[in-house]
DSSP file (Angstrom, degrees, kcal/mol; ACC not computed):
  #  RESIDUE AA STRUCTURE BP1 BP2  ACC     N-H-->O    O-->H-N    N-H-->O    O-->H-N    TCO  KAPPA ALPHA  PHI   PSI    X-CA   Y-CA   Z-CA
    1    1 A X              0   0    0      0, 0.0     2,-0.4     0, 0.0     0, 0.0   0.000 360.0 360.0 360.0  48.8    0.0    0.0    0.0
    2    2 A X        -     0   0    0      1,-0.0     2,-0.2     0, 0.0     0, 0.0  -0.743 360.0-140.0 -91.9 142.3    2.6    2.5   -0.9
    3    3 A X        -     0   0    0     -2,-0.4     2,-0.0     1,-0.1    -1,-0.0  -0.651  21.2-106.1 -98.8 156.8    1.5    5.6   -2.6
    4    4 A X     >  -     0   0    0     -2,-0.2     4,-1.6     1,-0.1     5,-0.1  -0.306  26.2-113.3 -77.7 165.5    3.4    7.3   -5.4
    5    5 A X  H  > S+     0   0    0      1,-0.2     4,-2.2     2,-0.2     5,-0.2   0.822 116.4  59.4 -67.6 -31.7    5.4   10.5   -5.0
    6    6 A X  H  > S+     0   0    0      2,-0.2     4,-2.5     1,-0.2    -1,-0.2   0.904 103.2  52.1 -64.6 -40.5    2.8   12.4   -7.2
    7    7 A X  H  > S+     0   0    0      1,-0.2     4,-2.5     2,-0.2    -1,-0.2   0.934 111.4  45.4 -59.5 -47.8    0.1   11.5   -4.8
    8    8 A X  H  X S+     0   0    0     -4,-1.6     4,-1.8     1,-0.2    -1,-0.2   0.861 112.9  51.1 -68.9 -34.3    2.0   12.9   -1.8
    9    9 A X  H  X S+     0   0    0     -4,-2.2     4,-2.2     2,-0.2    -1,-0.2   0.919 111.9  47.1 -66.5 -43.3    3.0   16.0   -3.7
   10   10 A X  H  X S+     0   0    0     -4,-2.5     4,-2.4     1,-0.2    -2,-0.2   0.905 111.8  49.5 -66.0 -42.1   -0.6   16.7   -4.7
   11   11 A X  H  X S+     0   0    0     -4,-2.5     4,-2.2     1,-0.2    -1,-0.2   0.852 110.4  51.6 -68.1 -32.2   -1.9   16.1   -1.1
   12   12 A X  H  X S+     0   0    0     -4,-1.8     4,-2.2     2,-0.2    -2,-0.2   0.907 110.6  47.7 -67.7 -41.5    0.8   18.5    0.2
   13   13 A X  H  X S+     0   0    0     -4,-2.2     4,-2.5     2,-0.2    -2,-0.2   0.910 112.6  49.0 -66.2 -41.4   -0.2   21.2   -2.3
   14   14 A X  H  X S+     0   0    0     -4,-2.4     4,-2.2     2,-0.2    -2,-0.2   0.923 111.5  49.4 -65.2 -42.5   -3.9   20.8   -1.4
   15   15 A X  H  X S+     0   0    0     -4,-2.2     4,-2.3     1,-0.2    -1,-0.2   0.900 110.4  50.5 -63.6 -38.6   -3.2   21.0    2.3
   16   16 A X  H  X S+     0   0    0     -4,-2.2     4,-2.3     2,-0.2    -2,-0.2   0.919 110.2  50.1 -64.8 -42.8   -1.1   24.1    1.8
   17   17 A X  H  X S+     0   0    0     -4,-2.5     4,-2.2     1,-0.2    -2,-0.2   0.897 110.7  49.2 -61.7 -40.2   -4.0   25.7   -0.2
   18   18 A X  H  X S+     0   0    0     -4,-2.2     4,-2.4     2,-0.2    -1,-0.2   0.905 110.9  50.5 -66.1 -41.5   -6.5   24.9    2.5
   19   19 A X  H  X S+     0   0    0     -4,-2.3     4,-2.4     2,-0.2    -2,-0.2   0.901 110.3  49.1 -63.2 -41.4   -4.2   26.3    5.2
   20   20 A X  H  X S+     0   0    0     -4,-2.3     4,-2.3     2,-0.2    -2,-0.2   0.913 111.9  48.6 -63.9 -43.6   -3.8   29.5    3.2
   21   21 A X  H  X S+     0   0    0     -4,-2.2     4,-2.3     2,-0.2    -2,-0.2   0.914 112.3  48.9 -61.3 -43.6   -7.5   29.9    2.7
   22   22 A X  H  X S+     0   0    0     -4,-2.4     4,-2.5     2,-0.2    -2,-0.2   0.908 111.4  49.4 -65.8 -41.4   -8.2   29.2    6.5
   23   23 A X  H  X S+     0   0    0     -4,-2.4     4,-2.6     1,-0.2    -1,-0.2   0.919 111.4  49.2 -64.0 -42.3   -5.5   31.8    7.5
   24   24 A X  H  X S+     0   0    0     -4,-2.3     4,-2.1     2,-0.2    -2,-0.2   0.911 111.8  49.2 -63.4 -42.7   -7.0   34.4    5.1
   25   25 A X  H  X S+     0   0    0     -4,-2.3     4,-1.5     2,-0.2    -2,-0.2   0.925 112.3  47.6 -63.6 -45.8  -10.5   33.8    6.5
   26   26 A X  H  X S+     0   0    0     -4,-2.5     4,-2.4     1,-0.2     3,-0.3   0.915 110.5  51.7 -62.3 -43.1   -9.4   34.1   10.1
   27   27 A X  H  X S+     0   0    0     -4,-2.6     4,-2.0     1,-0.2    -1,-0.2   0.893 105.5  55.7 -62.4 -38.2   -7.5   37.3    9.4
   28   28 A X  H  < S+     0   0    0     -4,-2.1     4,-0.3     1,-0.2    -1,-0.2   0.859 113.2  41.6 -60.4 -37.0  -10.6   38.8    7.8
   29   29 A X  H  < S+     0   0    0     -4,-1.5     3,-0.4    -3,-0.3    -2,-0.2   0.857 120.7  39.9 -78.0 -38.4  -12.6   38.1   11.0
   30   30 A X  H >X S+     0   0    0     -4,-2.4     3,-1.7     1,-0.2     4,-0.5   0.662  94.0  82.6 -88.4 -17.4   -9.9   39.2   13.5
   31   31 A X  G >< S+     0   0    0     -4,-2.0     3,-0.8     1,-0.3     7,-0.6   0.749  79.7  67.1 -63.8 -23.5   -8.6   42.2   11.6
   32   32 A X  G 34 S+     0   0    0     -3,-0.4     7,-0.3    -4,-0.3    -1,-0.3   0.773  99.6  52.8 -66.8 -24.2  -11.4   44.4   12.9
   33   33 A X  G <4 S+     0   0    0     -3,-1.7     2,-0.3    -4,-0.1    -1,-0.2   0.620  84.2 100.1 -86.3 -15.1   -9.9   44.0   16.5
   34   34 A X  S XX S-     0   0    0     -3,-0.8     3,-1.6    -4,-0.5     4,-0.6  -0.560  86.2-107.2 -74.1 134.4   -6.4   45.1   15.5
   35   35 A X  T 34 S-     0   0    0     -2,-0.3    -1,-0.1     1,-0.3    -2,-0.1  -0.380  95.3  -3.1 -65.9 130.5   -5.8   48.7   16.5
   36   36 A X  T 34 S+     0   0    0      3,-0.4    -1,-0.3    -2,-0.1     4,-0.1   0.593 108.6 101.8  71.3  10.7   -5.7   51.1   13.5
   37   37 A X  T <4 S-     0   0    0     -3,-1.6    -2,-0.1    -6,-0.2    -5,-0.1   0.948  97.0 -15.4 -91.0 -62.9   -6.1   48.3   11.0
   38   38 A X  S  < S+     0   0    0     -7,-0.6     2,-0.8    -4,-0.6    -6,-0.1   0.821 121.6  57.1-112.4 -51.6   -9.7   48.2    9.7
   39   39 A X        +     0   0    0     -5,-0.3     2,-0.5    -7,-0.3    -3,-0.4  -0.775  57.5 168.8 -94.7 112.8  -12.1   50.1   11.9
   40   40 A X        -     0   0    0     -2,-0.8     2,-0.6    -3,-0.1    -5,-0.0  -0.958  11.9-169.0-126.8 113.1  -11.1   53.8   12.3
   41   41 A X        +     0   0    0     -2,-0.5     2,-0.3    93,-0.0    95,-0.1  -0.900  15.0 163.5-108.2 125.0  -13.6   56.1   14.0
   42   42 A X        -     0   0    0     -2,-0.6    93,-0.7    93,-0.0     3,-0.1  -0.916  43.9 -87.6-131.8 158.1  -13.0   59.8   13.8
   43   43 A X  B     -A  134   0A   0     -2,-0.3    91,-0.3    91,-0.2     2,-0.3  -0.316  55.9 -92.6 -61.7 153.5  -15.1   62.8   14.4
   44   44 A X        -     0   0    0     89,-1.8     2,-0.2   120,-0.2    -1,-0.1  -0.497  44.5-118.5 -65.9 126.2  -17.0   64.1   11.3
   45   45 A X        -     0   0    0     -2,-0.3     2,-0.3    -3,-0.1    -1,-0.1  -0.463  25.8-124.5 -70.0 138.5  -14.9   66.7    9.6
   46   46 A X        -     0   0    0     -2,-0.2     3,-0.1     1,-0.1    -1,-0.1  -0.600  26.4-110.7 -82.6 142.2  -16.5   70.1    9.4
   47   47 A X        -     0   0    0     -2,-0.3     3,-0.1     1,-0.1    -1,-0.1  -0.354  40.9 -94.9 -66.7 151.0  -17.0   71.7    6.0
   48   48 A X        -     0   0    0      1,-0.1    -1,-0.1    -2,-0.0     2,-0.0  -0.348  52.9 -88.5 -64.5 148.2  -14.8   74.8    5.2
   49   49 A X        -     0   0    0     -3,-0.1     2,-0.2     1,-0.1    -1,-0.1  -0.322  46.0-132.6 -61.5 137.5  -16.6   78.1    5.9
   50   50 A X        -     0   0    0      1,-0.1     3,-0.1    -3,-0.1    -1,-0.1  -0.580  22.2-101.4 -90.7 153.9  -18.5   79.3    2.9
   51   51 A X        -     0   0    0     -2,-0.2    -1,-0.1     1,-0.1     5,-0.0  -0.359  47.6 -94.2 -69.8 153.4  -18.4   82.8    1.5
   52   52 A X    >>  -     0   0    0      1,-0.1     3,-1.0    -2,-0.1     4,-0.8  -0.282  25.8-119.1 -68.4 154.4  -21.3   85.1    2.3
   53   53 A X  H 3> S+     0   0    0      1,-0.2     4,-1.8     2,-0.2     3,-0.2   0.748 110.0  69.8 -66.4 -22.7  -24.2   85.4    0.0
   54   54 A X  H 3> S+     0   0    0      1,-0.2     4,-1.5     2,-0.2    -1,-0.2   0.840  94.3  55.8 -64.0 -33.2  -23.4   89.2   -0.4
   55   55 A X  H <> S+     0   0    0     -3,-1.0     4,-0.9     2,-0.2    -1,-0.2   0.877 105.8  50.3 -69.3 -36.3  -20.2   88.3   -2.3
   56   56 A X  H >X S+     0   0    0     -4,-0.8     4,-0.9     1,-0.2     3,-0.6   0.902 109.9  50.1 -65.8 -41.7  -22.2   86.3   -4.9
   57   57 A X  H 3X S+     0   0    0     -4,-1.8     4,-1.9     1,-0.2     3,-0.4   0.830 102.3  62.1 -68.0 -30.3  -24.6   89.1   -5.4
   58   58 A X  H 3< S+     0   0    0     -4,-1.5    -1,-0.2     1,-0.2    -2,-0.2   0.815  98.6  56.6 -64.9 -30.9  -21.7   91.6   -5.9
   59   59 A X  H << S+     0   0    0     -4,-0.9     3,-0.3    -3,-0.6    -1,-0.2   0.829 108.2  47.6 -69.3 -33.1  -20.5   89.6   -8.9
   60   60 A X  H  < S+     0   0    0     -4,-0.9     2,-0.3    -3,-0.4    -2,-0.2   0.918 130.6  14.6 -75.6 -44.0  -23.9   90.0  -10.6
   61   61 A X     X  +     0   0    0     -4,-1.9     4,-1.9     1,-0.1     3,-0.3  -0.729  67.4 175.0-133.8  84.0  -24.4   93.7  -10.1
   62   62 A X  H  > S+     0   0    0     -3,-0.3     4,-1.0    -2,-0.3    -1,-0.1   0.781  76.6  55.6 -66.7 -27.7  -21.1   95.4   -9.0
   63   63 A X  H  4 S+     0   0    0      1,-0.2     4,-0.4     2,-0.2    -1,-0.2   0.920 113.6  37.9 -71.6 -42.9  -22.4   99.0   -9.0
   64   64 A X  H  4 S+     0   0    0     -3,-0.3     4,-0.4     1,-0.2     3,-0.2   0.839 121.3  42.7 -78.4 -33.4  -25.3   98.4   -6.6
   65   65 A X  H  X S+     0   0    0     -4,-1.9     4,-2.5    -7,-0.2     5,-0.2   0.573  89.6  88.1 -94.4  -8.7  -23.6   95.9   -4.3
   66   66 A X  H  X S+     0   0    0     -4,-1.0     4,-1.1     1,-0.2    -1,-0.2   0.913  91.4  43.0 -58.0 -48.2  -20.2   97.7   -4.0
   67   67 A X  H  > S+     0   0    0     -4,-0.4     4,-1.0    -3,-0.2    -1,-0.2   0.888 116.1  48.5 -68.6 -35.5  -21.1   99.9   -1.0
   68   68 A X  H  > S+     0   0    0     -4,-0.4     4,-1.2     1,-0.2    -1,-0.2   0.864 109.4  52.9 -71.0 -34.7  -22.9   97.2    0.9
   69   69 A X  H  X S+     0   0    0     -4,-2.5     4,-0.9     1,-0.2    -1,-0.2   0.752 102.8  58.7 -73.5 -22.5  -20.1   94.7    0.4
   70   70 A X  H  X S+     0   0    0     -4,-1.1     4,-0.8    -5,-0.2    -1,-0.2   0.874 103.7  50.1 -75.4 -36.2  -17.4   97.0    1.8
   71   71 A X  H  X S+     0   0    0     -4,-1.0     4,-0.8     1,-0.2     3,-0.3   0.934 111.3  42.9 -73.1 -46.7  -19.1   97.5    5.2
   72   72 A X  H  X S+     0   0    0     -4,-1.2     4,-2.8     1,-0.2     5,-0.2   0.780 100.3  73.4 -71.6 -23.4  -19.7   93.9    6.3
   73   73 A X  H  X S+     0   0    0     -4,-0.9     4,-2.2     1,-0.2    -1,-0.2   0.914  97.2  45.1 -61.9 -45.1  -16.3   92.6    5.1
   74   74 A X  H  X S+     0   0    0     -4,-0.8     4,-2.0    -3,-0.3    -1,-0.2   0.881 114.6  49.9 -64.0 -34.4  -14.3   94.2    8.0
   75   75 A X  H  X S+     0   0    0     -4,-0.8     4,-2.1     2,-0.2    -2,-0.2   0.916 110.8  48.9 -69.9 -41.6  -16.8   93.0   10.5
   76   76 A X  H  X S+     0   0    0     -4,-2.8     4,-2.3     1,-0.2    -2,-0.2   0.896 110.9  50.8 -65.2 -38.6  -16.7   89.4    9.1
   77   77 A X  H  X S+     0   0    0     -4,-2.2     4,-1.9    -5,-0.2    -1,-0.2   0.896 109.9  50.3 -64.8 -39.1  -12.9   89.4    9.2
   78   78 A X  H  X S+     0   0    0     -4,-2.0     4,-2.2     1,-0.2    -2,-0.2   0.885 110.2  49.7 -66.9 -37.7  -13.0   90.6   12.8
   79   79 A X  H  X S+     0   0    0     -4,-2.1     4,-2.8     2,-0.2    -2,-0.2   0.900 109.4  52.1 -67.7 -40.2  -15.4   87.8   13.8
   80   80 A X  H  < S+     0   0    0     -4,-2.3    -2,-0.2     1,-0.2    -1,-0.2   0.898 112.5  45.4 -62.4 -39.8  -13.2   85.2   12.0
   81   81 A X  H  < S+     0   0    0     -4,-1.9     3,-0.3     1,-0.2    -2,-0.2   0.910 117.7  42.9 -69.1 -41.6  -10.1   86.3   13.9
   82   82 A X  H  < S+     0   0    0     -4,-2.2     2,-0.4     1,-0.3    -2,-0.2   0.870 127.0  27.1 -74.2 -36.5  -11.9   86.5   17.3
   83   83 A X  S  < S-     0   0    0     -4,-2.8    -1,-0.3    -5,-0.2    -2,-0.1  -0.800  72.7-163.8-131.2  92.2  -13.8   83.3   16.9
   84   84 A X        -     0   0    0     -2,-0.4     2,-0.5    -3,-0.3    -3,-0.1  -0.396  46.8 -81.9 -69.9 154.8  -12.4   80.5   14.8
   85   85 A X        -     0   0    0     -5,-0.1     2,-0.4    -2,-0.1    -1,-0.1  -0.390  56.6-170.1 -60.1 110.4  -14.9   77.8   13.8
   86   86 A X        -     0   0    0     -2,-0.5     2,-0.6    -3,-0.1    -1,-0.0  -0.858  21.3-130.6-107.4 140.3  -14.9   75.5   16.7
   87   87 A X        -     0   0    0     -2,-0.4     2,-0.3   -41,-0.0    45,-0.0  -0.780  27.9-147.6 -85.9 125.2  -16.6   72.1   16.7
   88   88 A X        -     0   0    0     -2,-0.6    45,-0.4     1,-0.0     2,-0.2  -0.736  13.7-115.1 -98.8 142.3  -18.8   71.8   19.8
   89   89 A X        -     0   0    0     -2,-0.3     2,-0.4    43,-0.2    43,-0.3  -0.469  29.2-134.4 -70.4 144.9  -19.5   68.7   21.7
   90   90 A X  E     -G  131   0B   0     41,-3.7    41,-2.4    -2,-0.2     2,-0.5  -0.873  15.3-119.1-106.6 131.0  -23.1   67.5   21.6
   91   91 A X  E     -G  130   0B   0     -2,-0.4     2,-0.5    39,-0.2    39,-0.2  -0.571  36.9-171.2 -68.8 117.2  -24.9   66.3   24.7
   92   92 A X  E     -G  129   0B   0     37,-3.3    37,-2.6    -2,-0.5     2,-0.5  -0.956  10.8-151.5-117.7 130.1  -25.9   62.7   24.0
   93   93 A X  E     -G  128   0B   0     -2,-0.5     2,-0.4    35,-0.2    35,-0.2  -0.874   7.1-162.2-104.1 126.9  -28.1   60.7   26.2
   94   94 A X  E     -G  127   0B   0     33,-2.9    33,-2.0    -2,-0.5     2,-0.4  -0.901   9.2-170.8-106.8 133.8  -27.8   57.0   26.4
   95   95 A X  E     -G  126   0B   0     -2,-0.4     2,-0.4    31,-0.2    31,-0.2  -0.965  11.8-173.8-127.8 144.0  -30.6   54.9   27.9
   96   96 A X  E     -G  125   0B   0     29,-2.4    29,-3.0    -2,-0.4     2,-0.8  -0.981  16.0-147.9-135.8 121.5  -30.8   51.2   28.8
   97   97 A X  E     +G  124   0B   0     -2,-0.4    27,-0.2    27,-0.2     2,-0.2  -0.811  47.6 120.5 -97.6 108.1  -34.2   49.7   29.8
   98   98 A X    >   -     0   0    0     25,-1.2     3,-0.8    -2,-0.8    25,-0.1  -0.624  32.1-174.8-164.7  99.8  -33.8   47.0   32.4
   99   99 A X  T 3  S+     0   0    0      1,-0.2    24,-0.1    -2,-0.2    25,-0.1   0.704  86.4  56.9 -74.6 -17.2  -35.6   47.4   35.8
  100  100 A X  T 3  S+     0   0    0     23,-0.1    -1,-0.2     2,-0.0     2,-0.1   0.632  80.9 107.8 -86.6 -14.3  -34.0   44.1   37.1
  101  101 A X    <   -     0   0    0     -3,-0.8     3,-0.1     1,-0.1    -3,-0.1  -0.360  53.9-159.4 -68.8 142.6  -30.4   45.2   36.5
  102  102 A X  S    S+     0   0    0      1,-0.3     2,-0.3    -2,-0.1    -1,-0.1   0.799  76.5   7.5 -91.0 -34.4  -28.3   46.0   39.6
  103  103 A X        -     0   0    0      2,-0.0    40,-2.6    16,-0.0     2,-0.4  -0.985  61.2-172.5-150.3 142.0  -25.7   48.1   37.9
  104  104 A X  E     -B  142   0A   0     14,-0.4    14,-2.4    -2,-0.3     2,-0.3  -0.999   7.0-175.7-134.7 134.6  -25.2   49.4   34.3
  105  105 A X  E     -BC 141 117A   0     36,-1.7    36,-2.9    -2,-0.4     2,-0.5  -0.954  16.9-138.3-130.8 151.9  -22.2   51.1   32.9
  106  106 A X  E     +BC 140 116A   0     10,-2.9    10,-3.2    -2,-0.3     2,-0.4  -0.923  22.7 174.3-112.1 129.8  -21.5   52.7   29.6
  107  107 A X  E     +B  139   0A   0     32,-2.4    32,-2.6    -2,-0.5     2,-0.3  -0.999  12.7 139.6-136.1 139.6  -18.2   52.3   27.7
  108  108 A X  E > > -B  138   0A   0     -2,-0.4     5,-3.2     6,-0.3     3,-1.3  -0.959  65.0 -86.1-162.6 176.9  -17.2   53.4   24.3
  109  109 A X  G > 5S+     0   0    0     28,-2.2     3,-0.9    -2,-0.3    29,-0.1   0.770 122.3  63.4 -67.0 -23.1  -14.5   55.0   22.2
  110  110 A X  G 3 5S+     0   0    0     27,-0.4    -1,-0.3     1,-0.2    22,-0.1   0.668 108.9  40.0 -74.4 -17.1  -15.7   58.4   23.3
  111  111 A X  G X 5S-     0   0    0     -3,-1.3     3,-1.4    18,-0.0    -1,-0.2   0.175 118.9-108.2-109.7  15.7  -14.8   57.5   26.9
  112  112 A X  T < 5S-     0   0    0     -3,-0.9    -3,-0.2     1,-0.3     3,-0.1   0.814  71.3 -66.6  60.0  30.7  -11.5   55.7   25.9
  113  113 A X  T 3 <S+     0   0    0     -5,-3.2     2,-0.5     1,-0.3    -1,-0.3   0.673  98.5 142.7  60.0  23.3  -13.4   52.5   26.8
  114  114 A X    <   -     0   0    0     -3,-1.4    -6,-0.3    -6,-0.3     2,-0.3  -0.798  58.1-111.3 -87.5 133.5  -13.5   53.4   30.5
  115  115 A X        -     0   0    0     -2,-0.5     2,-0.5    -8,-0.1    -8,-0.2  -0.469  28.8-160.7 -68.9 126.0  -16.8   52.4   32.1
  116  116 A X  E     -C  106   0A   0    -10,-3.2   -10,-2.9    -2,-0.3    -1,-0.0  -0.941  21.4-123.3-107.7 121.2  -19.0   55.3   33.1
  117  117 A X  E     -C  105   0A   0     -2,-0.5     2,-0.3   -12,-0.2   -12,-0.2  -0.327  23.0-144.9 -65.9 143.8  -21.7   54.5   35.6
  118  118 A X        -     0   0    0    -14,-2.4     2,-0.4     9,-0.1   -14,-0.4  -0.750  10.6-125.6-106.9 157.9  -25.3   55.1   34.7
  119  119 A X  E     -H  126   0B   0      7,-2.7     7,-2.8    -2,-0.3     2,-0.4  -0.822  17.5-132.6-107.2 143.1  -28.1   56.3   37.0
  120  120 A X  E     +H  125   0B   0     -2,-0.4     2,-0.3     5,-0.2     5,-0.2  -0.805  29.3 166.0 -98.8 130.4  -31.4   54.4   37.4
  121  121 A X  E >  S-H  124   0B   0      3,-2.4     3,-1.6    -2,-0.4    -2,-0.0  -0.932  71.6 -16.9-145.3 118.2  -34.7   56.4   37.3
  122  122 A X  T 3  S-     0   0    0     -2,-0.3     3,-0.1     1,-0.3   -23,-0.1   0.881 127.4 -51.7  56.4  43.5  -38.1   54.7   36.9
  123  123 A X  T 3  S+     0   0    0      1,-0.2   -25,-1.2   -24,-0.1     2,-0.5   0.466 118.6 107.9  77.5   0.5  -36.6   51.4   35.7
  124  124 A X  E <   -GH  97 121B   0     -3,-1.6    -3,-2.4   -27,-0.2     2,-0.4  -0.949  60.3-145.0-116.0 128.8  -34.5   53.2   33.0
  125  125 A X  E     -GH  96 120B   0    -29,-3.0   -29,-2.4    -2,-0.5     2,-0.3  -0.773  25.4-176.2 -91.8 133.1  -30.7   53.6   33.2
  126  126 A X  E     +GH  95 119B   0     -7,-2.8    -7,-2.7    -2,-0.4     2,-0.3  -0.958  16.9 178.8-133.9 150.2  -29.4   56.9   31.8
  127  127 A X  E     -G   94   0B   0    -33,-2.0   -33,-2.9    -2,-0.3     2,-0.5  -0.985  16.2-148.4-146.1 139.5  -26.1   58.6   31.2
  128  128 A X  E     +G   93   0B   0     -2,-0.3     2,-0.4   -35,-0.2   -35,-0.2  -0.942  21.4 174.7-111.5 126.9  -25.3   61.9   29.6
  129  129 A X  E     -G   92   0B   0    -37,-2.6   -37,-3.3    -2,-0.5     2,-0.6  -0.990  28.3-134.7-132.7 137.8  -22.1   62.3   27.7
  130  130 A X  E     +G   91   0B   0     -2,-0.4     2,-0.4   -39,-0.2   -39,-0.2  -0.849  35.1 176.7 -93.8 122.2  -20.8   65.2   25.6
  131  131 A X  E     -G   90   0B   0    -41,-2.4   -41,-3.7    -2,-0.6     2,-0.1  -0.954  30.7-118.9-128.8 141.1  -19.4   63.9   22.4
  132  132 A X        -     0   0    0     -2,-0.4    32,-0.2   -43,-0.3   -43,-0.2  -0.449  54.1 -81.5 -69.8 151.5  -17.9   65.6   19.2
  133  133 A X  S    S+     0   0    0    -45,-0.4   -89,-1.8    32,-0.1     2,-0.3  -0.288  87.6  81.4 -57.2 138.2  -19.8   64.9   16.0
  134  134 A X  E    S-AD  43 164A   0     30,-2.0    30,-3.4   -91,-0.3     2,-0.5  -0.934  80.7 -66.7 154.2-174.6  -19.0   61.5   14.5
  135  135 A X  E     - D   0 163A   0    -93,-0.7     2,-0.4    -2,-0.3    28,-0.2  -0.939  49.6-179.2-112.4 130.0  -19.7   57.8   14.6
  136  136 A X  E     - D   0 162A   0     26,-2.5    26,-2.6    -2,-0.5     2,-0.3  -0.989  23.8-131.0-134.8 136.8  -18.6   55.9   17.7
  137  137 A X  E     + D   0 161A   0     -2,-0.4   -28,-2.2    24,-0.2   -27,-0.4  -0.635  38.5 154.9 -82.4 145.5  -18.7   52.3   18.9
  138  138 A X  E     -BD 108 160A   0     22,-2.6    22,-2.5    -2,-0.3     2,-0.3  -0.958  20.4-166.9-156.6 169.5  -20.0   51.6   22.5
  139  139 A X  E     -B  107   0A   0    -32,-2.6   -32,-2.4    -2,-0.3     2,-0.3  -0.970  22.2-116.5-157.2 164.0  -21.6   49.0   24.6
  140  140 A X  E     -BE 106 147A   0      7,-2.7     7,-3.4    -2,-0.3     2,-0.6  -0.788  14.5-146.7-101.5 145.9  -23.3   48.6   28.0
  141  141 A X  E     -BE 105 146A   0    -36,-2.9   -36,-1.7    -2,-0.3     2,-0.7  -0.932  19.8-172.7-114.4 106.1  -22.0   46.5   30.9
  142  142 A X  E >  S-BE 104 145A   0      3,-2.8     3,-1.8    -2,-0.6   -38,-0.2  -0.881  70.9 -24.4-106.9 114.6  -25.0   45.1   32.7
  143  143 A X  T 3  S-     0   0    0    -40,-2.6    -1,-0.2    -2,-0.7   -39,-0.1   0.853 129.1 -48.3  52.0  39.5  -24.2   43.3   36.0
  144  144 A X  T 3  S+     0   0    0      1,-0.2     2,-0.4   -41,-0.2    -1,-0.3   0.405 118.4 108.0  87.6  -1.6  -20.6   42.6   34.6
  145  145 A X  E <  S-E  142   0A   0     -3,-1.8    -3,-2.8     0, 0.0     2,-0.3  -0.914  72.3-116.4-115.5 136.7  -21.8   41.3   31.2
  146  146 A X  E     +E  141   0A   0     -2,-0.4     2,-0.3    -5,-0.2    -5,-0.2  -0.502  37.2 179.9 -70.0 129.6  -21.4   43.2   27.9
  147  147 A X  E     -E  140   0A   0     -7,-3.4    -7,-2.7    -2,-0.3     2,-0.2  -0.967  18.2-136.0-130.2 146.7  -24.7   44.0   26.3
  148  148 A X        -     0   0    0     -2,-0.3     2,-0.7    -9,-0.2    -9,-0.1  -0.596  29.2-103.3 -97.0 161.6  -25.4   45.9   23.0
  149  149 A X    >   -     0   0    0    -11,-0.2     3,-1.4    -2,-0.2    12,-0.1  -0.780  28.6-150.8 -82.2 116.3  -28.0   48.6   22.4
  150  150 A X  T 3  S+     0   0    0     -2,-0.7    -1,-0.1     1,-0.3    -2,-0.0   0.746  90.7  52.3 -66.1 -22.5  -30.9   46.8   20.6
  151  151 A X  T 3  S+     0   0    0      2,-0.1     2,-0.3    -3,-0.0    -1,-0.3   0.410  98.3  77.1 -94.2   2.7  -32.0   49.9   18.7
  152  152 A X  S <  S-     0   0    0     -3,-1.4    10,-0.1     1,-0.1    -4,-0.0  -0.773  85.8 -98.5-114.0 156.2  -28.6   50.9   17.2
  153  153 A X        -     0   0    0      8,-0.4     8,-2.4    -2,-0.3     2,-0.4  -0.269  40.7-115.7 -67.7 160.5  -26.6   49.5   14.3
  154  154 A X  B     -F  160   0A   0      6,-0.2     6,-0.2   -17,-0.1     2,-0.1  -0.826  19.2-139.0-106.2 136.4  -23.8   47.0   15.0
  155  155 A X    >   -     0   0    0      4,-3.7     3,-1.9    -2,-0.4     6,-0.0  -0.436  30.2-107.3 -82.3 161.6  -20.1   47.7   14.3
  156  156 A X  T 3  S+     0   0    0      1,-0.3  -124,-0.1     2,-0.1  -123,-0.1   0.732 119.7  62.6 -62.7 -20.7  -17.7   45.1   12.9
  157  157 A X  T 3  S-     0   0    0   -125,-0.1    -1,-0.3     2,-0.1     3,-0.1   0.524 122.5-104.8 -82.4  -4.0  -16.1   44.8   16.3
  158  158 A X  S <  S+     0   0    0     -3,-1.9     2,-0.2     1,-0.4    -2,-0.1   0.587  83.9 116.6  93.2   9.8  -19.4   43.6   17.8
  159  159 A X        -     0   0    0      1,-0.1    -4,-3.7   -11,-0.1    -1,-0.4  -0.615  69.8-100.4-104.8 167.5  -20.3   46.9   19.5
  160  160 A X  E     -DF 138 154A   0    -22,-2.5   -22,-2.6    -6,-0.2     2,-0.4  -0.512  34.0-135.2 -80.9 156.2  -23.2   49.2   19.0
  161  161 A X  E     -D  137   0A   0     -8,-2.4     2,-0.4   -24,-0.2    -8,-0.4  -0.938  14.1-165.3-115.7 136.9  -22.7   52.4   16.9
  162  162 A X  E     -D  136   0A   0    -26,-2.6   -26,-2.5    -2,-0.4     2,-0.6  -0.982   9.1-150.7-119.7 135.5  -23.9   55.9   17.8
  163  163 A X  E     -D  135   0A   0     -2,-0.4     2,-0.5   -28,-0.2   -28,-0.2  -0.919  11.8-167.2-106.3 117.8  -24.0   58.7   15.2
  164  164 A X  E      D  134   0A   0    -30,-3.4   -30,-2.0    -2,-0.6  -120,-0.2  -0.902 360.0 360.0-107.1 126.8  -23.6   62.1   16.7
  165  165 A X              0   0    0     -2,-0.5   -32,-0.1   -32,-0.2    -1,-0.1   0.388 360.0 360.0-119.2 360.0  -24.4   65.1   14.5
């Protein structure tokens, strides 16, 4: 019952192909957990400031709009210098409904994955967090167990996603 060399070579190549396919499949599933590899969540970039409507009207009728365009321009320049466009954090309320839970904590990329305790009121657990606009993964920790928000979309990492605008 000896096999030929061709049989052993073919079986070695098939085994190698199966191992490569399995490694590629595993990498595809696990790569979402590698830092900075697949899932990168950043705040939503703010659009550049647009020119005022008065400038557009000045191009159509330069004689009539010339005196009006001269006066607001210095004021607008002074406002831009005094107050650059700042992105403000938005107050976001997270709720988890479970009257039987003894403790609920909120953890997400916006808290650097540090658990923030939630307060219980009328059977609903709530937490208020100020977050910059963007999409962020998060989850609840209910009595020591990780739970997802049932009403939110799911991230590739297995967490819930919140969209802050």
